[in-house]
C-alpha positions in Angstrom: -3.9 -15.2 27.7 -7.4 -14.0 27.3 -7.4 -14.2 23.5 -5.9 -17.7 22.9 -8.7 -18.5 20.6 -9.3 -22.2 20.7 -9.2 -22.7 24.5 -12.7 -21.3 24.8 -16.1 -23.1 24.3 -19.1 -21.1 23.2 -21.4 -19.9 25.9 -25.1 -20.4 25.4 -26.3 -16.7 25.7 -25.0 -13.4 26.8 -25.8 -11.8 30.3 -29.5 -11.3 30.4 -29.3 -7.7 31.8 -26.9 -6.8 29.0 -29.2 -8.4 26.5 -32.1 -6.3 27.8 -30.0 -3.2 27.6 -29.0 -3.9 24.0 -32.6 -4.6 22.9 -33.7 -1.2 24.5 -31.1 0.6 22.6 -32.0 -1.3 19.5 -35.7 -0.2 19.9 -34.7 3.4 20.6 -32.5 3.5 17.4 -29.3 4.1 19.5 -28.0 0.8 18.3 -28.1 -0.2 14.6 -29.7 -3.6 13.7 -26.5 -4.8 12.2 -24.6 -3.9 15.4 -27.1 -5.7 17.5 -26.8 -8.9 15.3 -23.0 -8.9 15.3 -22.7 -8.2 19.1 -25.0 -11.1 19.8 -23.3 -13.4 17.4 -20.0 -12.6 18.9 -21.1 -13.0 22.5 -22.9 -16.2 21.8 -20.0 -17.8 20.0 -17.3 -17.3 22.7 -17.0 -17.2 26.5 -14.0 -14.9 26.3 -14.5 -12.6 29.2 -12.9 -9.6 27.4 -15.8 -9.6 24.9 -18.7 -9.4 27.2 -17.0 -7.1 29.6 -16.0 -4.6 27.0 -19.5 -4.6 25.5 -21.3 -4.2 28.8 -19.0 -1.3 29.7 -19.7 0.7 26.5 -23.6 0.0 26.8 -23.6 0.9 30.5 -21.9 4.2 29.6 -24.2 4.8 26.8 -21.4 4.8 24.3 -23.7 3.7 21.3 -21.6 5.6 18.7 -18.5 3.5 19.7 -20.5 0.3 19.8 -21.9 1.0 16.3 -18.4 1.9 14.9 -17.1 -1.4 16.3 -20.0 -3.6 15.4 -22.0 -2.2 12.4 -20.0 -4.5 10.1 -17.8 -7.6 10.0 -14.3 -6.9 9.1 -14.4 -8.1 5.5 -11.6 -10.1 4.2 -11.2 -8.3 0.9 -8.8 -9.2 -1.9 -5.9 -7.8 0.0 -6.7 -9.0 3.4 -7.9 -7.1 6.6 -7.3 -3.6 7.9 -9.0 -1.9 10.9 -8.6 -0.3 14.2 -6.8 -2.3 16.8 -7.4 0.4 19.5 -10.9 1.9 19.8 -11.6 5.6 20.2 -12.8 4.7 23.7 -10.6 2.1 25.5 -12.6 -0.2 27.9 -11.1 -1.1 31.2 -11.0 -4.7 30.2 -9.1 -3.6 27.1 -6.7 -1.4 29.1 -5.9 -4.3 31.4 -2.6 -3.8 33.1 -1.5 -0.9 30.9 -1.2 2.5 32.4 -2.6 5.8 30.9 -0.9 6.8 27.7 0.5 3.3 27.3 -0.7 0.8 24.6 -3.7 -1.2 25.8 -3.0 -4.7 27.0 -5.6 -6.2 24.5 -6.9 -5.2 21.1 -10.2 -3.5 20.9 -13.4 -5.8 20.8 -15.5 -5.6 17.8 -16.5 -7.6 14.8 -15.3 -4.5 12.5 -11.9 -4.3 14.4 -8.4 -5.8 13.9 -8.1 -8.1 16.9 -7.5 -11.8 17.7 -11.0 -12.9 16.8 -10.8 -11.6 13.2 -7.2 -12.4 12.8 -7.9 -16.0 13.8 -10.7 -16.4 11.4 -8.7 -14.9 8.6 -5.7 -17.2 9.3 -8.0 -20.2 9.5 -9.6 -19.5 6.2 -6.3 -19.0 4.5 -4.8 -22.1 6.0 -7.8 -24.2 5.0 -7.5 -22.9 1.5 -3.9 -23.7 1.3 -4.4 -27.2 2.6 -7.2 -27.9 0.0 -5.3 -26.5 -2.8 -1.9 -28.1 -2.0 -0.9 -30.9 -4.3 2.9 -31.1 -3.8 5.0 -33.1 -1.3 5.3 -32.1 2.3 3.2 -29.3 4.0 2.0 -26.0 2.4 3.9 -23.1 3.9 3.7 -19.3 4.4 6.2 -16.5 5.1 5.1 -14.1 7.8 6.5 -10.7 8.6 5.2 -7.7 10.7 6.2 -4.1 11.0 6.4 -1.9 13.9 2.8 -1.4 14.8 1.0 -2.1 18.1 0.1 -5.7 18.7 2.4 -6.7 15.9 4.4 -9.2 18.0 1.2 -10.7 19.4 -0.6 -10.9 16.1 2.5 -12.7 14.6 2.3 -15.3 17.5 -1.4 -15.8 16.9 -1.0 -16.2 13.1 2.0 -18.7 13.7 0.1 -20.7 16.3 -3.0 -21.0 14.1 -1.2 -21.9 11.1 1.0 -24.5 12.7 -1.7 -26.1 14.8 -3.5 -26.7 11.4 -0.6 -28.2 9.5 1.1 -25.3 7.8 4.8 -24.5 8.0 5.7 -20.9 8.9 8.8 -19.0 7.8 8.9 -16.3 10.5 10.8 -13.0 10.4 11.7 -12.9 14.1 12.1 -9.0 14.0 10.1 -6.3 12.2 10.7 -6.4 8.5 9.2 -4.6 5.5 6.3 -5.6 3.1 8.7 -5.7 0.1 11.0 -8.0 2.1 8.1 -10.4 2.7 7.2 -10.4 -1.0 10.8 -11.1 -1.7 11.0 -14.0 0.7 8.0 -15.6 -0.6 9.6 -15.9 -4.1 13.0 -16.7 -2.7 11.9 -19.4 -0.4 9.2 -20.7 -2.7 6.6 -20.7 0.0 2.9 -21.3 -0.8 1.7 -18.0 0.6 2.8 -15.0 2.7 1.3 -12.7 5.2 2.4 -9.3 6.3 0.9 -7.7 9.4 0.8 -3.9 8.7 -1.7 -1.1 8.1 1.0 0.8 6.0 0.9 4.5 6.7 -2.4 4.5 8.6 -2.7 6.1 12.1 -1.1 4.3 15.1 -4.6 2.8 16.1 -4.8 0.7 13.0 -3.2 -2.6 12.0 -3.8 -5.1 9.2 -3.3 -8.5 7.5 -2.3 -8.7 3.9 -2.0 -11.9 1.9 0.3 -13.0 -0.7 0.3 -15.6 -3.3 3.1 -18.0 -4.2 4.4 -15.5 -6.8 5.0 -12.9 -4.1 2.2 -10.5 -5.2 -1.0 -9.8 -3.3 -3.6 -12.2 -4.1 -5.9 -11.6 -7.0 -8.8 -13.4 -8.6 -9.7 -16.2 -8.7 -7.6 -17.2 -5.7 -8.8 -14.2 -3.7 -12.5 -15.3 -4.0 -11.6 -18.8 -3.0 -9.8 -17.6 0.1 -12.5 -15.1 0.9 -15.2 -18.0 0.9 -13.1 -20.1 3.3 -12.8 -17.1 5.7 -16.5 -16.4 5.6 -17.1 -20.1 6.2 -15.3 -19.8 9.6 -18.1 -19.3 12.1 -15.9 -18.4 15.1 -12.4 -18.4 16.5 -12.5 -21.9 17.9 -10.9 -24.8 16.1 -9.4 -28.4 17.1 -5.7 -28.5 16.4 -4.5 -31.3 14.2 -2.4 -34.2 15.9 1.1 -33.2 17.0 2.8 -35.2 14.1 0.7 -33.2 11.4 1.5 -29.8 12.8 3.6 -27.3 11.0 7.1 -26.2 11.8 8.4 -22.7 12.5 11.6 -21.6 10.6 13.1 -18.4 11.8 14.3 -15.7 9.3 16.8 -13.1 10.2 20.1 -11.5 8.7 20.6 -14.3 6.2 17.4 -13.2 4.5 18.5 -9.7 4.8 21.7 -10.4 2.9 19.9 -11.9 0.0 17.5 -9.2 -0.4 20.5 -6.7 -0.2 22.3 -8.4 -2.9 19.3 -8.2 -5.3 18.6 -4.5 -4.3 22.3 -3.8 -5.6 21.2 -4.8 -9.1 18.7 -1.8 -9.3 21.7 0.5 -9.7 22.2 1.1 -13.4 25.3 3.3 -13.7 27.6 2.6 -10.7 30.5 4.6 -12.3 28.4 7.7 -12.4 27.2 7.3 -8.9 30.7 6.9 -7.7 31.7 10.1 -9.3 29.0 12.0 -7.4 30.4 10.7 -4.0 29.7 14.0 -2.3 25.9 13.6 -2.7 24.4 13.7 0.8 21.3 11.9 1.9 19.2 12.1 5.1 17.1 9.0 5.5 14.2 8.5 7.9 12.3 5.4 8.6 9.7 7.3 10.7 9.9 4.6 13.4 9.1 1.9 11.0 11.1 -1.0 9.2 12.9 1.0 6.6 15.9 1.6 8.7 17.0 -2.1 8.5 17.6 -2.3 4.8 17.6 1.4 3.2 20.5 3.0 4.9 22.6 -0.2 4.6 22.0 -0.5 0.8 22.6 3.1 0.1 26.0 3.2 2.0 26.9 -0.2 0.3 26.3 1.4 -3.1 28.7 4.5 -2.3 26.0 7.1 -1.2 26.7 9.3 1.9 23.6 8.4 4.2 22.7 9.8 7.5 19.7 8.9 9.6 17.6 10.8 12.1 18.5 9.2 15.4 15.1 10.2 17.2 13.2 8.5 14.4 15.3 5.4 14.1 13.6 4.0 17.1 11.0 1.3 15.9 7.8 2.4 17.8 4.2 1.7 16.8 3.2 5.2 18.5 5.1 7.0 15.9 5.8 9.5 18.6 7.6 12.3 16.6 5.0 12.7 13.8 1.3 13.5 13.4 1.1 10.8 10.9 3.7 8.2 9.6 3.0 9.1 6.0 6.1 10.0 4.0 4.0 12.0 1.4 3.3 14.6 4.2 5.8 17.2 4.7 5.1 17.3 8.5 6.4 13.5 8.7 9.7 14.4 7.0 10.3 17.8 8.9 12.9 16.3 11.3 14.9 14.8 8.5 14.6 18.2 6.6 15.8 20.2 9.5 18.8 17.8 9.8 19.4 18.1 6.0 19.4 21.9 6.3 22.0 21.8 9.3 24.3 19.3 7.3 23.8 20.7 3.8 22.4 17.4 2.6 21.0 17.3 -1.0 18.0 15.1 -0.4 15.8 13.7 2.2 14.3 10.1 1.7 11.6 8.9 4.2 9.7 5.5 4.3 6.5 4.6 5.9 6.0 1.9 8.7 6.2 -1.2 6.5 8.6 0.4 3.8 6.6 0.0 0.8 6.0 3.8 0.3 8.7 6.4 -0.1 8.6 10.2 0.0 11.2 12.6 -1.1 12.3 16.2 -0.3 15.1 17.7 -2.7 17.0 21.0 -2.6 16.1 23.1 -5.6 18.4 25.4 -7.6 17.8 28.2 -5.0 18.9 25.9 -2.2 15.2 25.6 -0.9 14.1 22.2 0.3 11.2 21.1 -2.0 8.6 18.3 -1.4 8.0 16.3 -4.4 4.7 14.4 -5.1 4.5 10.7 -5.7 3.7 11.4 -9.4 6.8 13.5 -9.7 9.0 11.0 -8.0 7.9 8.2 -10.2 8.1 10.3 -13.3 11.7 11.1 -12.4 12.5 7.4 -11.8 10.8 6.3 -15.1 12.6 8.9 -17.2 16.0 8.0 -15.8 15.6 4.3 -16.0 14.3 4.6 -19.7 17.3 6.9 -20.4 19.8 4.6 -18.8 18.6 1.4 -20.5 18.4 3.2 -23.9 21.9 4.7 -23.7 23.3 1.4 -22.6 21.6 -0.2 -25.8 19.6 -2.7 -23.5 16.4 -1.2 -24.9 16.7 -0.3 -28.5 14.7 0.0 -31.7 14.5 -3.8 -32.3 13.1 -4.7 -28.9 11.5 -1.6 -27.4 8.1 -2.8 -28.3 8.7 -5.4 -25.6 9.7 -2.9 -22.9 6.8 -1.5 -20.8 6.1 1.0 -18.0 3.2 -0.1 -15.9 1.1 2.3 -13.9 -2.2 2.8 -12.4 -5.0 4.7 -14.1 -4.9 7.4 -11.5 -1.1 8.0 -11.8 0.2 10.9 -13.9 0.1 10.8 -17.7 3.5 12.6 -17.7 4.8 9.0 -17.4 2.8 8.1 -20.6 4.5 11.1 -22.4 7.9 10.1 -21.2 7.6 6.5 -22.3 6.4 7.7 -25.6 9.5 9.8 -26.1 11.4 6.5 -25.8 9.2 4.5 -27.9 8.1 2.4 -25.0 4.5 1.4 -24.3 2.5 2.0 -21.1 -0.1 -0.3 -19.5 -2.5 1.1 -17.0 -4.1 -1.0 -14.2 -6.6 -0.3 -11.4 -5.3 1.1 -8.0 -3.5 -1.3 -6.0 0.0 -2.8 -6.6 -1.6 -6.3 -6.7 -2.8 -5.4 -10.4 0.9 -4.4 -11.2 2.0 -7.7 -9.6 -0.6 -9.5 -11.8 1.0 -8.1 -14.9 4.5 -9.3 -13.8 2.9 -12.8 -13.3 1.6 -12.7 -16.9 4.9 -11.5 -18.3 6.8 -14.3 -16.5 4.2 -17.0 -17.7 4.6 -15.9 -21.4 8.3 -17.1 -21.4 8.6 -20.8 -22.6 8.2 -23.1 -19.8 11.5 -24.9 -20.4 13.3 -21.5 -20.1 11.6 -20.2 -17.0 11.9 -23.5 -15.0 14.6 -21.7 -12.7 13.3 -18.2 -13.4 13.6 -17.0 -9.7 17.3 -18.0 -9.6 18.2 -16.2 -12.9 20.3 -12.9 -12.5 18.4 -9.8 -13.5 20.3 -9.7 -16.9 19.3 -13.2 -17.6 15.6 -12.7 -16.9 15.5 -9.3 -18.7 16.9 -10.9 -21.9 14.1 -13.5 -21.7 11.3 -11.0 -21.2 12.8 -8.8 -24.0 12.6 -11.8 -26.4 9.4 -13.6 -25.3 7.2 -11.3 -23.3 7.7 -7.7 -21.8 10.5 -6.2 -19.9 9.1 -4.4 -17.0 11.3 -1.1 -16.8 9.4 0.5 -14.1 6.1 0.5 -12.3 4.3 2.8 -9.9 1.4 4.4 -8.5 0.7 8.0 -7.4 0.5 7.0 -3.7 4.3 6.9 -3.3 4.7 3.2 -4.4 7.4 2.2 -6.9 9.0 -0.9 -8.3 12.0 -1.2 -10.6 12.4 -5.0 -11.1 10.4 -8.2 -10.8 12.5 -10.1 -8.2 9.8 -9.1 -5.9 6.1 -8.2 -6.6 4.9 -5.3 -4.4 5.9 -1.8 -4.2 9.3 -1.4 -2.5 10.6 1.8 -0.7 13.9 0.1 -0.1 14.5 -0.4 -3.9 12.9 3.1 -4.6 15.4 4.7 -2.2 18.2 3.2 -4.5 16.5 4.3 -7.7 15.9 7.9 -6.5 19.4 8.3 -5.1 20.6 7.4 -8.5 18.2 9.9 -10.1 19.7 12.6 -7.7 23.2 11.5 -8.6 22.5 11.8 -12.3 21.1 15.3 -11.9 24.1 16.3 -9.8 26.4 14.9 -12.5 24.6 17.3 -15.0 25.1 20.3 -12.6 21.4 20.5 -12.0 18.9 19.7 -9.2 16.1 17.1 -9.3 13.6 20.1 -9.5 15.5 21.2 -12.7 15.5 17.8 -14.1 11.7 17.6 -13.6 11.5 21.0 -15.3 13.3 19.6 -18.3 10.4 17.0 -18.6 7.9 19.9 -18.4 9.6 21.8 -21.2 9.6 18.8 -23.5 6.1 17.4 -22.7 4.1 20.3 -21.0 3.3 21.1 -17.4 1.5 18.2 -15.5 0.2 18.9 -12.0 -1.7 16.4 -9.7 -3.1 16.4 -6.4 -5.7 14.9 -4.2 -8.6 15.7 -1.9 -9.6 13.1 0.6 -12.8 13.4 2.4 -12.8 11.4 5.7 -16.2 10.0 6.8 -15.6 7.7 9.6 -17.9 5.1 11.4 -21.1 3.7 10.5 -22.7 6.8 9.3 -19.5 7.7 7.3 -19.5 4.4 5.5 -23.2 4.9 4.2 -22.3 8.4 3.2 -19.3 7.3 1.2 -21.3 4.7 -0.7 -24.1 7.3 -1.3 -21.6 10.0 -2.6 -19.8 7.4 -4.9 -23.2 6.2 -6.4 -24.2 9.9 -6.9 -21.6 10.3 -9.7 -23.0 7.1 -11.3 -26.5 8.2 -11.2 -25.8 11.9 -12.0 -22.5 12.2 -13.7 -21.3 16.1 -14.0 -21.7 17.6 -17.4 -19.5 20.6 -16.8 -16.8 21.4 -14.1 -15.2 24.9 -13.5 -16.5 26.1 -16.9 -15.1 23.2 -18.9 -17.3 20.6 -20.8 -17.0 17.0 -19.6 -16.2 15.0 -22.8 -15.9 11.5 -21.2 -17.0 9.8 -18.1 -15.7 6.3 -17.4 -17.6 4.1 -14.9 -15.2 1.4 -14.0 -18.0 -0.3 -11.7 -20.5 -0.6 -14.5 -18.8 -0.5 -17.8 -16.5 -3.0 -19.4 -12.9 -2.0 -20.1 -9.8 -3.7 -21.5 -6.2 -2.5 -20.9 -3.5 -1.6 -23.6 -2.8 -5.3 -23.8 -6.3 -6.2 -24.3 -6.8 -7.8 -20.9 -10.1 -7.2 -19.1 -10.1 -4.8 -16.3 -11.9 -6.0 -13.1 -14.8 -4.1 -11.9 -14.0 -1.4 -9.3 -15.9 1.5 -7.8 -14.2 4.4 -9.6 -15.4 7.2 -11.8 -13.0 9.0 -14.2 -14.1 12.4 -15.6 -12.2 14.0 -18.6 -12.7 17.6 -19.4 -12.6 19.5 -22.8 -9.6 21.5 -21.6 -7.3 18.6 -20.8 -8.0 18.7 -17.1 -9.5 15.6 -15.4 -10.6 14.2 -12.0 -11.3 10.7 -10.6 -13.5 9.6 -7.6 -12.9 6.4 -5.7 -13.8 5.1 -2.3 -10.6 4.0 -0.5 -10.2 0.3 0.2 -8.3 0.7 3.3 -9.4 4.0 5.0 -12.8 5.5 5.7 -12.2 8.0 3.0 -13.5 8.9 -0.5 -10.6 10.1 -2.6 -10.5 12.7 -5.5 -7.7 12.6 -7.9 -7.2 15.8 -9.7 -5.1 16.5 -12.8 -4.0 19.5 -14.8 -2.3 18.5 -18.1 -1.7 19.9 -21.6 -4.9 19.7 -23.8 -4.9 16.8 -26.3 -2.5 17.7 -29.1 -0.8 20.6 -27.2 2.5 19.6 -25.5 5.9 21.0 -24.7 7.0 24.6 -24.1 8.7 26.2 -27.0 11.1 28.4 -24.9 12.5 27.5 -21.7 12.0 31.0 -20.3 8.3 30.5 -20.7 8.3 27.7 -18.2 7.6 29.9 -15.1 4.5 31.5 -16.8 3.3 28.1 -17.9 3.6 26.7 -14.4 1.8 29.5 -12.9 -1.1 29.2 -15.4 -1.2 25.6 -14.8 -1.2 25.9 -11.0 -4.2 28.4 -11.3 -6.1 26.0 -13.6 -5.5 23.1 -11.1 -6.6 25.1 -8.0 -9.7 26.2 -9.7 -10.6 22.7 -10.7 -9.8 21.5 -7.0 -12.2 24.2 -5.7 -14.8 23.4 -8.1 -14.7 19.5 -7.5 -14.9 19.8 -3.8 -17.8 22.3 -4.0 -19.6 20.0 -6.2 -18.9 17.2 -3.7 -20.4 19.3 -0.9 -23.6 19.7 -2.8 -23.7 16.0 -3.4 -23.2 15.3 0.3 -26.1 17.6 1.1 
């Protein structure tokens, strides 16, 4: 195999003709200086023929934009791991290999800014060396490893397994595609030192990624993140000397037995089994959109008594995601096949999950029989409301302990959840974007339990652990982010679409038990708290030029914050990169490039460069003016929603127009 890393010795210098061509392109401005430096470093550190062949082909064809996009940066190991293209916009003959036209290339794309064996090996080596240095217990450090259905997933898993075991780390390997939350759960259940999932979430088919988890099952955060990043950056190339045979790690396969343990914990998310049983005619159409969700979600829904059909054409695990434009369940198009099936069968709701089953989208039938796509904010608000209602009605959360119950959400998630929590007397804690920060809160709440009582915390039932948190720390009722990620318990530490499918199916059953739809249940929240509307605009700026534009645009809001937007005065600008903030519990909020702008009329917007895609994201909010909430008469709701929609649309147009001016 061309990419078996440590079998290659560094060559002394690249082909002289290619070197001259690259120097000429550098002098003419066709090739960026950073691209030239990274190409030179790669070719001088390896004699893998794939690398030089691919660079030489692109250079000879004058494909300088492609070379710059591949080499203008080194794929940075951020606090979550790696994510990037594994298939280039242009596929070289060497990368194509034996694959035919329209098939997946034989090899991942060459480039220091791409997701390939070179970067995967360096990342794994850095992580492994950190684990070995930090390990203090008996035996070897270990990691759990999962992959979704994306291109090169199997080969990447083989690479990670080889590098880890050849450097003295045990690997608990899911032998078939499994979801991100399943991996998080396995880390906690097995007690491994770390975890890795190979996924690019809902990105296009040409992407893949490498996400790292700590021993608590959450994505790594500081200070461990910086320690791992330092080790990765210290790896100069992909060559290494394996440890002696007797010191190498072992591989422990994971299969259906781990599925059953996970399924048993998912069952505990159901709060009112009797109510669900009484609504046995509720019909669900589920689609995994060619990803990993089909392994667990339909099984747990049926086990809990729901009628659940799947979409046969999308049950097939396929990294091409051939039946959709994008495998993103927040998009109506990705759920259209499931909606068509629901229309034909008369199903009540559609549930869809992304390739690694950490995100969930929903379409529900409204009171007029029309299938209606809900936003991530609306889905999360309904689940937060129902879970607070159920825990309160069952007496689990009451006046004596509700100060110790909490909803955890991100700053860019709807404030409707804050209003709902306030109605039940429960607090809300806001975090930065990224579920790792919600996972960090769960780590804190667990650590606040007296040591002698949490010695076997992971083996406790949900009831037992909940009682401890209500008494000694904080009981996590629900957590989520607007980007379709939700979590209802702390037996795992990342967003979980499998668990979310259970939680939302119960919400739908609850609404049906009241003789209403989920849309009408949401309207009840609007009547009580006022109309909240949220949406996004994402500006895609790809490649080397795009990356510079994104940073320049983001900085413009720091240098020249808006004073007025759409006729409303700006009353507050929060600069999370340069100002100091603490959250509702007094914990310091890490620095992040995000600007949050509040307007006098209650509307707001936030600006944030994406950490995983070549985009800058705008989050837009229509919400009641401070001190004004609720709708006095239900018949006024339609008018209030129309007014809110016009205000939201006007804000979005104004923010996008301002962005265009800033882009020049």
